[in-house]
C-alpha positions in Angstrom: -174.9 -1.5 167.4 -173.1 -0.3 170.4 -169.3 -0.5 170.5 -168.2 -2.5 173.2 -165.5 -0.8 175.9 -162.6 -2.8 174.7 -163.3 -0.9 170.8 -163.6 2.3 172.7 -160.8 1.6 174.6 -158.6 1.1 171.4 -160.1 4.1 169.4 -159.3 6.8 172.4 -155.3 5.2 172.5 -155.5 5.0 168.7 -157.1 8.9 168.5 -154.7 10.0 171.2 -151.4 8.8 169.7 -152.4 10.2 165.6 -153.0 13.5 167.5 -149.3 13.1 169.4 -148.0 12.1 166.0 -149.8 15.1 164.3 -148.8 17.5 166.6 -144.7 16.6 166.2 -144.9 16.3 162.9 -146.6 19.5 162.0 -146.1 22.2 164.9 -142.5 23.4 166.0 -142.8 21.8 169.5 -140.1 20.3 170.1 -136.9 21.4 171.3 -134.2 22.7 168.5 -131.8 19.6 169.9 -134.2 17.8 168.6 -135.5 18.3 165.4 -134.8 15.9 162.7 -132.8 18.0 159.5 -135.6 16.9 156.9 -138.7 18.8 159.5 -139.3 21.4 157.0 -141.8 23.1 159.8 -139.2 22.6 162.5 -136.4 23.8 160.8 -138.2 26.4 159.0 -139.3 28.3 162.1 -136.3 28.1 164.5 -134.1 31.4 164.5 -136.4 34.0 163.4 -135.1 36.7 165.9 -131.4 36.0 165.1 -132.5 36.2 161.3 -134.3 38.8 161.8 -131.3 40.7 163.5 -129.1 39.8 160.5 -132.1 41.1 158.1 -132.5 44.1 160.1 -129.0 45.5 160.1 -128.7 45.2 156.7 -131.7 46.9 156.0 -130.3 49.9 158.5 -127.2 49.9 156.9 -128.3 50.2 153.6 -131.2 52.5 154.0 -133.6 49.7 151.8 -136.7 48.2 152.4 -136.5 44.5 152.8 -137.8 41.6 150.1 -137.9 37.9 151.4 -137.7 34.8 149.0 -140.3 33.5 150.9 -143.2 34.3 153.1 -141.9 32.7 156.6 -138.9 35.1 156.5 -141.2 37.9 155.8 -143.1 37.0 158.6 -140.3 36.4 161.0 -139.4 40.1 160.0 -142.7 41.5 160.3 -142.9 39.7 163.2 -139.6 40.3 165.0 -138.8 43.5 163.3 -139.3 47.0 162.6 -138.0 47.1 158.9 -140.6 47.3 156.0 -140.9 43.8 154.6 -142.2 42.5 151.3 -142.4 39.0 149.8 -143.3 38.1 146.6 -144.2 34.6 148.1 -147.5 33.1 147.8 -150.1 34.9 149.2 -147.9 37.6 151.1 -147.4 39.3 147.7 -150.8 41.0 148.2 -149.6 42.8 150.9 -148.2 45.2 148.6 -144.9 45.4 147.1 -141.9 48.4 147.1 -143.0 51.9 146.7 -142.4 52.8 142.7 -139.8 54.8 143.6 -137.7 52.7 145.5 -134.3 51.9 143.5 -132.5 49.4 146.1 -133.5 46.7 148.6 -132.3 43.7 150.7 -133.4 40.2 149.0 -133.3 37.4 151.7 -132.8 34.4 149.7 -132.6 33.6 146.4 -130.0 33.1 143.5 -127.9 35.2 141.9 -128.8 34.5 138.4 -131.9 34.7 138.8 -131.8 38.5 140.3 -130.1 39.9 137.8 -132.9 38.9 135.6 -134.7 41.7 137.8 -132.2 43.9 139.0 -129.5 45.7 137.4 -127.4 45.2 140.2 -127.0 42.2 142.7 -124.1 42.2 145.9 -123.8 39.8 148.4 -123.8 41.6 151.6 -124.0 38.7 154.3 -125.2 35.1 154.9 -127.6 34.6 157.9 -125.8 32.7 160.2 -127.9 31.7 163.6 -125.7 28.5 165.1 -128.9 26.9 164.6 -130.3 24.3 162.9 -132.5 26.5 161.2 -133.7 26.4 157.2 -132.2 29.5 156.7 -128.5 29.0 157.8 -126.2 29.7 154.8 -128.6 32.2 153.5 -127.4 35.2 151.1 -128.5 38.4 152.0 -128.2 40.5 148.6 -128.4 44.5 147.9 -130.7 44.4 144.8 -130.5 48.0 142.7 -131.8 49.1 139.5 -135.0 47.3 138.8 -135.3 46.2 135.1 -138.2 46.9 135.0 -141.6 49.3 136.7 -142.3 47.7 140.4 -145.9 47.2 139.7 -144.8 44.8 136.5 -141.4 43.3 138.1 -143.8 42.4 141.4 -145.9 40.4 139.0 -142.6 38.3 137.4 -141.7 37.8 141.3 -144.3 36.3 142.3 -144.4 32.7 143.1 -146.3 29.4 144.9 -143.2 27.6 145.7 -141.3 28.3 149.1 -138.2 28.9 147.1 -138.6 30.9 143.7 -136.3 28.2 141.1 -137.1 31.2 138.3 -139.7 28.7 136.6 -142.8 30.9 136.3 -145.6 30.3 138.8 -148.5 31.0 136.3 -150.6 34.9 137.0 -150.7 36.0 140.3 -154.0 36.4 142.1 -156.2 39.2 140.6 -155.7 41.3 144.2 -154.0 44.9 143.8 -150.5 44.9 145.1 -150.4 48.7 145.6 -147.1 49.1 147.4 
């Protein structure tokens, strides 16, 4: 039975409204001033160039590669910067870990108590301040040194599936070679 023109009109309008809601709710398309604080994608996508500048400055000052707590930060630094960047977050883990000879790194995010389980020295050297309503505003930047295990093993310990690593084991990482 064919649809009436009224049903088609209603369906077309409903589809358009649904598409608009989906775009606004899931893509970073709103002006910064209109992004609600609860919008994880929107606030997580704001201030990447500024975040990268802070991270790269610290990487240069300490002559160290970057480890990002989550793959969004790693992606931002990879896209906007020139610094070697790694992350044990989700699939970014498979892009590789720091080389075995690396003794210090810049770690973006994380908690000191968690990092001390994996590194002999953890020192906060900066805080992300973009001046924007970013998910990363206030994120700590650390220098971590003296890995407690070889990177091959440590990288498996750091792997996590969530956006933030709260120290809870995420299970075994994927069976992918993560050579640095």
